[in-house]
C-alpha positions in Angstrom: -67.8 -1.4 11.7 -66.3 -4.4 10.0 -62.9 -5.3 11.5 -60.0 -5.3 9.0 -56.4 -6.0 9.6 -53.9 -3.1 9.3 -52.1 -3.0 6.0 -48.7 -4.6 5.9 -45.7 -2.2 6.0 -42.3 -2.7 4.6 -39.1 -2.4 6.6 -36.6 -1.6 3.8 -34.0 1.0 4.9 -34.3 3.1 1.7 -33.0 6.6 2.3 -31.8 5.8 5.8 -28.2 6.7 6.4 -28.5 7.3 10.2 -27.8 4.0 12.0 -29.7 5.1 15.2 -32.8 6.0 13.2 -32.6 2.7 11.2 -32.3 0.6 14.4 -35.0 2.5 16.3 -37.5 2.3 13.3 -37.3 -1.5 13.1 -36.0 -1.4 9.6 -34.0 -4.3 8.2 -30.3 -4.0 8.9 -28.0 -6.4 7.1 -25.4 -7.1 9.8 -22.0 -5.7 8.8 -20.7 -5.3 12.3 -18.2 -8.1 11.9 -16.2 -5.9 9.5 -16.4 -3.0 12.0 -15.1 -5.1 14.8 -12.1 -6.2 12.8 -11.3 -2.7 11.6 -11.5 -1.0 15.0 -9.5 -3.8 16.8 -6.7 -3.8 14.2 -3.4 -2.2 14.8 -4.1 0.0 11.7 -5.9 3.1 12.8 -6.5 5.0 9.5 -8.5 3.6 6.5 -9.8 4.7 3.1 -12.7 3.0 1.3 -13.9 3.7 -2.3 -17.3 2.3 -3.3 -19.9 3.4 -5.9 -22.7 5.8 -5.1 -25.8 4.4 -3.3 -23.8 1.5 -1.9 -24.2 2.1 1.8 -21.0 4.1 2.6 -22.9 6.8 4.6 -24.6 4.1 6.7 -21.3 2.4 7.3 -19.8 5.8 8.5 -22.8 6.4 10.8 -22.5 2.8 12.2 -18.9 3.6 13.1 -20.1 6.9 14.6 -22.6 5.0 16.8 -20.1 2.4 17.9 -17.5 5.0 18.9 -20.2 7.0 20.6 -20.6 4.0 23.0 -24.2 3.4 22.0 -24.3 -0.2 23.0 -28.1 -0.5 23.0 -28.2 0.1 19.2 -26.1 -3.0 18.5 -28.1 -5.5 20.6 -28.8 -8.6 18.6 -25.9 -7.9 16.2 -22.6 -9.8 15.9 -20.5 -7.2 17.5 -22.7 -7.0 20.6 -21.5 -10.4 21.8 -17.8 -9.7 21.1 -17.3 -6.1 22.3 -16.6 -5.8 26.0 -15.8 -2.1 26.6 -18.1 0.1 24.5 -15.9 3.1 25.3 -17.4 6.5 24.2 -14.9 8.7 22.3 -15.1 12.2 21.0 -16.1 12.0 17.3 -15.3 14.5 14.5 -17.7 13.7 11.7 -17.1 15.5 8.5 -19.9 15.0 6.0 -19.3 16.0 2.4 -22.4 14.3 0.9 -24.5 17.4 0.5 -23.8 21.2 0.0 -23.0 22.9 -3.3 -19.3 22.7 -3.9 -19.5 24.6 -7.2 -19.8 27.7 -5.1 -16.4 29.1 -4.1 -15.7 28.9 -0.4 -18.2 26.1 0.4 -15.5 23.6 1.2 -13.8 25.8 3.8 -17.3 26.7 5.2 -18.2 23.1 5.6 -15.0 22.2 7.4 -15.2 25.3 9.6 -18.9 24.6 10.5 -17.9 21.0 11.4 -15.1 22.2 13.6 -17.6 24.5 15.4 -19.9 21.6 16.1 -17.0 19.5 17.4 -15.7 22.4 19.6 -19.2 23.1 21.1 -19.8 19.4 21.8 -16.5 19.2 23.7 -16.5 22.6 25.4 -13.6 24.0 23.5 -13.1 27.7 22.8 -11.4 27.9 19.4 -9.2 30.5 17.8 -11.1 31.0 14.5 -8.3 33.2 13.2 -6.1 30.2 12.8 -5.9 28.2 9.6 -8.4 25.2 9.4 -5.5 22.8 9.9 -4.0 24.6 12.9 -7.5 25.0 14.4 -8.2 21.3 14.0 -4.8 20.4 15.4 -5.4 22.6 18.5 -8.9 21.2 19.0 -7.7 17.6 19.0 -5.0 18.4 21.5 -7.4 20.4 23.7 -10.0 17.6 23.7 -7.4 15.0 24.6 -6.0 17.2 27.5 -9.6 17.8 28.7 -11.0 14.3 28.5 -8.0 12.0 28.3 -9.5 10.4 25.2 -8.4 10.4 21.6 -10.8 11.6 18.9 -12.3 9.4 16.2 -12.3 11.1 12.7 -14.9 10.0 10.1 -15.0 11.7 6.7 -17.9 10.7 4.4 -17.5 11.2 0.6 -14.3 13.2 0.8 -14.0 13.5 -3.0 -17.4 15.1 -3.5 -16.1 18.7 -3.1 -13.2 17.9 -5.5 -15.4 16.3 -8.2 -17.6 19.4 -8.3 -15.0 22.0 -7.6 -14.7 25.0 -9.9 -11.3 25.9 -8.3 -9.8 22.4 -8.0 -6.2 23.4 -7.2 -7.3 25.7 -4.4 -9.6 23.1 -2.9 -7.0 20.4 -3.1 -4.6 22.7 -1.3 -7.2 23.2 1.4 -7.6 19.5 1.8 -3.9 18.8 1.7 -3.3 21.2 4.5 -6.2 20.0 6.6 -5.6 16.3 6.3 -1.9 16.6 7.2 -3.3 16.8 10.7 -4.1 13.1 10.6 -0.4 12.5 10.6 0.9 15.4 12.7 -1.7 14.8 15.5 -2.0 11.1 15.2 -1.3 10.7 19.0 -4.6 12.4 19.6 -6.6 10.3 17.1 -8.0 6.9 18.1 -9.3 5.9 14.6 -9.8 7.6 11.2 -12.1 6.4 8.4 -12.6 8.1 5.0 -14.9 7.1 2.1 -15.4 8.3 -1.4 -16.8 7.2 -4.7 -13.5 7.5 -6.5 -9.9 7.9 -5.6 -9.7 11.3 -7.4 -6.9 13.4 -6.1 -6.2 10.9 -3.3 -2.5 10.7 -4.0 -2.0 14.5 -4.0 -4.2 15.1 -1.0 -2.9 12.3 1.2 0.9 12.4 0.8 3.7 10.2 2.1 3.2 8.8 5.6 -0.2 10.6 5.6 -1.7 7.9 3.4 -4.6 6.0 5.1 -4.6 2.2 4.4 -6.7 1.7 1.2 -9.1 -1.2 1.6 -11.0 -0.5 -1.6 -9.6 -3.6 -3.3 -9.2 -5.8 -0.2 -10.3 -9.4 0.2 -11.3 -9.1 3.9 -13.5 -6.1 3.2 -14.8 -7.0 -0.3 -18.4 -7.3 1.0 -18.3 -4.5 3.7 -20.8 -2.7 1.5 -23.5 -4.2 -0.7 -25.5 -7.4 -0.2 -24.2 -10.9 -0.9 -26.4 -13.7 -2.2 -26.2 -15.4 1.2 -27.3 -12.2 2.9 -30.1 -11.9 0.4 -31.5 -15.3 1.3 -30.9 -14.9 5.0 -32.6 -11.5 5.3 -35.1 -11.2 2.4 -36.6 -14.7 1.7 -40.2 -13.6 2.4 -39.7 -10.6 0.1 -38.3 -12.8 -2.6 -41.2 -15.2 -2.3 -43.6 -12.2 -2.6 -41.8 -10.9 -5.7 -41.7 -14.4 -7.2 -45.5 -14.8 -6.7 -46.1 -11.3 -8.2 -44.0 -12.3 -11.3 -45.5 -15.7 -11.6 -42.1 -17.5 -11.3 -40.4 -19.8 -8.9 -38.2 -18.7 -6.0 -35.1 -19.9 -7.7 -36.0 -18.1 -11.0 -36.6 -14.9 -9.0 -33.2 -15.1 -7.4 -31.6 -15.7 -10.8 -33.4 -12.6 -12.2 -32.3 -10.5 -9.2 -28.7 -11.6 -9.8 -28.9 -10.8 -13.6 -30.3 -7.3 -13.0 -28.7 -6.1 -9.7 -25.8 -8.4 -8.7 -22.4 -8.8 -10.1 -20.2 -6.3 -8.3 -16.9 -7.7 -7.2 -14.2 -5.7 -5.3 -11.5 -8.3 -5.2 -10.7 -11.1 -7.5 -11.5 -13.7 -4.8 -14.2 -11.6 -3.1 -17.9 -12.4 -3.1 -20.2 -10.7 -5.6 -22.6 -8.2 -4.1 -25.9 -6.5 -5.0 -26.4 -2.8 -5.2 -28.5 -2.4 -2.0 -30.6 0.5 -3.2 -31.6 -1.2 -6.4 -32.3 -4.5 -4.5 -34.4 -2.8 -1.8 -36.4 -1.0 -4.5 -37.2 -4.0 -6.6 -38.2 -6.0 -3.5 -40.4 -3.2 -2.2 -42.1 -2.2 -5.5 -42.2 -5.8 -6.9 -41.1 -4.4 -10.2 -37.9 -5.3 -12.2 -36.9 -1.9 -13.4 -33.7 0.1 -13.9 -33.3 2.0 -10.5 -29.6 2.9 -11.1 -30.4 5.3 -13.9 -32.8 7.3 -11.8 -30.1 8.0 -9.2 -28.1 10.0 -11.7 -24.7 9.5 -13.2 -21.6 11.4 -12.0 -21.3 14.5 -14.2 -17.5 14.1 -14.3 -17.9 10.7 -15.9 -19.8 11.9 -19.0 -17.6 15.0 -19.2 -14.5 12.8 -19.4 -16.1 10.5 -21.9 -17.1 13.4 -24.1 -13.7 15.1 -23.9 -11.6 11.9 -24.4 -10.7 9.9 -27.5 -11.7 6.7 -25.8 -13.7 4.4 -28.0 -16.5 3.5 -25.6 -17.9 1.0 -28.1 -15.1 -1.3 -26.7 -17.1 -1.5 -23.5 -19.7 -3.7 -25.2 -17.0 -6.4 -24.6 -14.9 -6.9 -21.5 -11.7 -4.9 -21.2 -8.3 -5.8 -19.6 -6.7 -3.8 -16.9 -3.8 -4.5 -14.5 -4.8 -4.7 -10.8 -1.8 -2.7 -9.8 -2.7 0.1 -12.1 -6.3 0.1 -10.8 -5.0 0.3 -7.2 -2.3 2.9 -7.8 -3.4 5.3 -10.5 -2.8 9.0 -9.9 -5.4 11.7 -10.3 -3.8 12.9 -13.6 -4.6 9.6 -15.1 -8.3 10.6 -15.4 -7.3 13.0 -18.2 -6.6 10.0 -20.4 -7.7 6.9 -18.5 -11.4 6.3 -18.2 -11.2 2.7 -17.0 -10.4 3.5 -13.3 -13.2 6.1 -13.2 -15.7 3.6 -14.7 -14.6 1.0 -12.2 -14.8 3.1 -9.0 -18.1 4.6 -10.2 -19.6 1.1 -10.4 -20.0 0.9 -14.2 -17.3 -1.8 -14.5 -16.5 -4.6 -12.1 -14.1 -7.6 -11.9 -15.4 -10.4 -14.1 -12.3 -12.6 -14.0 -8.5 -12.4 -13.6 -5.3 -13.9 -14.9 -2.1 -14.1 -12.8 1.2 -14.3 -14.5 4.5 -14.0 -12.5 2.6 -12.4 -9.6 1.1 -9.8 -11.9 -2.7 -9.8 -11.9 -4.6 -8.7 -14.9 -8.3 -8.1 -14.4 -11.0 -8.6 -17.0 -13.5 -5.8 -16.3 -17.1 -5.6 -17.6 -20.6 -4.3 -16.8 -21.7 -6.0 -13.6 -25.4 -6.5 -14.6 -28.2 -5.5 -17.0 -29.2 -2.5 -15.0 -25.8 -0.8 -15.1 -25.2 -1.7 -18.8 -28.4 -0.1 -19.9 -27.9 2.9 -17.6 -24.5 3.6 -19.1 -25.7 3.3 -22.6 -28.7 5.4 -21.9 -26.4 8.1 -20.4 -24.4 8.1 -23.7 -27.6 8.7 -25.6 -28.5 11.6 -23.3 -25.0 13.0 -23.7 -24.4 12.5 -27.4 -27.7 11.9 -29.2 -29.8 14.8 -27.9 -26.9 17.3 -28.4 -25.3 16.7 -31.7 -26.2 13.4 -33.4 -28.6 13.3 -36.3 -29.0 9.6 -37.0 -32.6 8.8 -37.4 -32.4 6.9 -34.1 -35.9 5.9 -33.0 -35.9 7.2 -29.5 -39.5 6.2 -28.8 -38.9 2.7 -29.8 -35.8 2.6 -27.6 -37.8 3.9 -24.7 -40.4 1.2 -25.1 -37.7 -1.5 -25.1 -36.0 0.2 -22.1 -39.3 0.3 -20.1 -40.1 -3.3 -20.9 -36.7 -4.5 -20.0 -36.0 -5.7 -23.5 -32.2 -5.9 -23.1 -31.6 -7.4 -26.5 -33.7 -4.8 -28.3 -32.0 -2.0 -26.5 -28.5 -3.3 -27.3 -29.4 -3.8 -31.0 -30.6 -0.2 -31.2 -27.4 1.0 -29.5 -25.2 -1.0 -31.9 -27.0 0.5 -34.8 -26.5 4.0 -33.3 -22.8 3.4 -32.7 -22.3 2.8 -36.4 -23.4 6.4 -37.1 -21.0 8.1 -34.6 -18.0 9.8 -35.9 -14.8 8.0 -35.0 -13.5 11.1 -33.1 -16.3 10.8 -30.6 
C-alpha cells in the first residue's frame, strides 16, 4: 500500500465554549488571560460586560470558571501562568442562560433552581427548597462559607437572554431583581462576580442602587477582552492567512486588508483597539471563503421587532449617526421603546467610528463596523419588510446573486432603490 500523509486538520475553536475542552483538544486559544489576571486581582469584585453575540463571552466565563476552579494545568504556557502564585480553588456558582426556551412560563425560575441544586450537591449542602430562590441562594452561600471557609465565585452568562425572550417580562424582572439582591446582601460570602449579556436591557431595574456591578462594557482597559485584534490575528494566524491569500490569489497584505474590510472594525472604547468578530474570522480562515457568516448566526428577534414597531428612519443608518457616550453608557431599559441606537450598538450592528470631545462631553460617531454586518442588517430588513408587505418589483434573485458574490456596491444600490419605495411611516 502506498504511504500517504494524514490530511491536515484545523485547530479553530469554532463552537468551543468550554475552556478545558479547548485546551485539551489543542485548539488555538488567543491568550486573554492578562485581562483575567487584572480583573481577579482588582479591589473591585463585581463586574458586568456587554458584548455582541458570537464574540466569546461564554468562553471568557468558562475561562474564569477554570481559573477559580484552581485548574492550573489548563493555563500552562499562557500569560497568567507565570504571574499567578496561589491557584486557590473556590466554590463556583455558574448560572448559564445561553440555552433553554424562556418563552415558556416558569423556565427562568426552573433554570435558577436547577443551578442551585447543582451548586448544593457539589458542596454537600441540604437546601430548603420551600424558600424563595433569593433566600435559598443566600442560605447556600452562607452554608458553603461556614463549611469550607471559602467565598463563592458567581458567574452569570447571558443574563439578559431570559428577559429578551420573556412573555411575562415584569414577572421575570421581579424574579431577577429579588435573586440578584443577594450579590449585595451576601457579598461577604462572595469572592468574585462576573455577569455578561448581549445588551444592557433591564440592567438598571434588575441591579439597583449599591447592587450595581461595575460596568466594563465601554472601558479602555477591557476594550479587547473579547474579539481578535489585528496584532493577535498576525501573531496566531499567519499560516492561515498565507493559506487563504494563496487560495484567493492575492498577497498576504491584501488578504489582511480584505479580512479587515469584511470582519474587523468593532471598537468598544474611543481609544480602544479595533477587533474582529472571532466566529466570522475563524470561519473564513477555515473555509477559505470570504462570505457573510454573521447573517447565518441569526439576528436578535427583539431588534427587528423594535425596528418594525418604531418610527425610526433606518435609512439614516446608511450614513454614520451621532450619539453621546454618556447616553450610550447610562440608558434605561425604557429607552428601547423609542431609542434604537443603543440596541444596535450593543447588538454589534453599530460601532464607534470616531468621536468628538467638547467640554468633557464625548459624542460618538457610530456606523456599521464592516461589510459583513452592513449587508446582514440590510438583508434582515428585506426579510422583515419585503417578504411581508412590500410590493415594489424588487428583484430578489438579482439581489441574492450580488449578495453571494460579495458585490457590496450592487447590493447597496438595490437597497437604495428599495428604500425609495417604502412608506415614510415604516
